[in-house]
C-alpha positions in Angstrom: -52.7 114.3 135.7 -56.0 116.4 133.7 -57.9 115.4 137.6 -55.8 116.5 139.5 -55.2 119.9 138.0 -59.2 120.3 137.6 -59.7 119.5 141.2 -57.1 122.2 142.6 -58.7 124.7 140.0 -62.3 123.9 142.6 -60.5 123.7 146.1 -61.0 126.9 147.5 -58.6 129.3 149.7 -55.1 129.9 149.5 -54.0 126.3 150.4 -55.4 124.0 147.7 -55.2 120.4 148.1 -56.5 117.8 145.7 -57.4 113.7 146.8 -56.8 111.1 143.6 -56.7 107.9 143.7 -54.2 105.1 142.5 -54.2 102.2 141.3 -51.4 99.9 142.8 -49.3 99.2 139.7 -49.7 95.4 138.8 -46.7 93.4 137.9 -46.2 92.0 134.3 -47.2 88.3 133.8 -44.7 86.4 131.9 -45.0 82.6 131.2 -41.8 81.2 131.2 -41.2 77.2 130.4 -39.9 74.5 132.5 -37.0 72.9 131.3 -38.6 69.3 131.1 -34.8 67.6 132.1 -35.4 70.0 134.7 -38.2 69.4 136.7 -39.1 67.9 139.7 -40.7 66.2 140.7 -41.7 64.4 137.8 -45.3 65.2 136.3 -48.1 67.1 136.3 -48.6 69.7 139.5 -50.9 72.6 139.2 -47.8 75.3 140.9 -44.2 74.9 139.3 -41.2 77.1 140.8 -39.2 78.5 138.2 -35.8 79.9 139.5 -33.0 80.9 137.5 -29.9 80.3 139.9 -26.4 79.5 139.6 -24.0 77.1 141.6 -22.3 79.5 143.2 -24.4 81.5 144.9 -24.8 81.6 148.2 -28.7 82.6 147.9 -29.1 79.6 146.0 -27.8 77.7 147.9 -30.3 78.6 150.5 -33.2 78.1 148.2 -31.8 74.8 147.4 -32.1 73.9 151.3 -35.5 75.0 151.3 -36.7 73.5 148.6 -35.6 70.0 150.1 -37.8 70.7 153.3 -40.3 72.7 151.5 -40.9 70.2 148.3 -41.9 66.9 150.1 -44.8 68.8 152.0 -46.8 69.2 148.5 -46.3 66.0 146.6 -48.3 66.5 143.3 -49.1 70.1 144.0 -46.0 71.5 143.7 -42.5 71.0 141.7 -39.3 72.8 140.9 -38.1 73.5 137.7 -34.6 75.6 137.4 -32.7 77.7 134.6 -29.6 78.8 134.7 -28.3 82.3 135.6 -24.3 82.4 135.7 -23.3 85.7 137.0 -20.1 86.9 135.7 -18.9 87.6 139.3 -18.8 84.4 139.8 -15.7 82.7 138.3 -16.9 79.0 137.9 -20.9 79.8 137.5 -20.4 79.0 134.1 -18.4 75.6 133.9 -20.9 74.8 136.6 -23.9 75.5 134.8 -22.9 73.7 131.7 -21.7 70.8 133.8 -24.9 70.3 135.3 -26.1 70.3 131.8 -23.5 67.3 130.5 -24.8 65.4 133.6 -28.5 66.1 132.3 -27.4 64.7 129.1 -26.6 61.8 130.4 -30.2 61.1 132.4 -28.2 62.8 136.3 -29.0 66.3 136.6 -30.7 66.6 139.6 -28.1 63.9 141.4 -25.4 66.1 140.3 -27.6 69.3 141.2 -27.9 68.3 144.4 -24.0 66.8 144.9 -22.7 70.4 144.0 -24.7 72.5 146.4 -24.0 70.2 148.9 -20.4 70.1 148.7 -19.9 73.7 149.8 -17.5 76.1 148.3 -16.6 77.3 145.0 -17.4 74.5 141.9 -14.3 74.4 140.6 -13.2 72.5 137.9 -11.6 69.6 140.5 -15.1 70.1 142.5 -16.9 69.1 139.4 -14.7 66.3 138.4 -15.3 64.6 141.7 -18.9 65.4 142.3 -19.5 63.7 138.3 -18.0 60.5 139.4 -19.5 60.7 143.2 -23.0 60.8 140.6 -22.2 57.6 139.1 -21.4 59.5 135.3 -19.3 58.2 132.8 -16.6 60.6 133.9 -15.1 59.9 130.3 -18.0 60.9 128.5 -18.5 64.0 131.0 -15.3 65.6 130.3 -15.5 65.4 126.7 -18.9 67.1 126.8 -17.5 69.9 129.2 -14.3 70.3 127.5 -15.9 70.2 124.2 -18.6 73.2 125.1 -21.0 70.9 123.8 -23.9 72.3 126.4 -22.9 76.2 126.2 -25.0 77.7 124.0 -27.9 76.2 126.2 -26.5 77.9 129.3 -26.6 81.2 127.1 -30.4 80.2 126.3 -31.2 80.7 129.8 -28.6 83.7 130.7 -30.3 85.1 127.5 -34.0 84.8 128.6 -33.3 85.9 132.5 -32.0 88.9 131.0 -35.4 89.3 128.6 -37.2 88.8 131.9 -35.1 91.6 133.0 -33.4 90.0 135.9 -30.4 92.0 136.9 -27.1 90.7 136.6 
């Protein structure tokens, strides 16, 4: 600011012009750890793509389709990790996120995840239960987990992390 004023004072004539060079803003670097239960393919890779998604978002549906095509092209180089971002205007987003975490508790996160995204439509309770059966989950244990809110805190933690990073809701 002071440099621009000095330049204006030095400029001759009635119309004074100052030139300055501005450095472009540098986006902040934020390190967000991948959730070890939700990384694919398993193992190390030099690049990890991490996305905050929710099962009711059409943008996330498109992302999943793209990832299914791109990830196989870079074996051992790129892996994908997901965090939950259940937006409040998506009616079933929190339940779907908790359901996926209940599937993860049975070691079957990705199968449930992929089938729920592929199913189309809102992930209501009926669709979530059908997906649990199709994913070969112990349906009784799954229902107990979901109904008991056993995974609500980890979903809330991901949402809080997203907010702390300034992701818009």
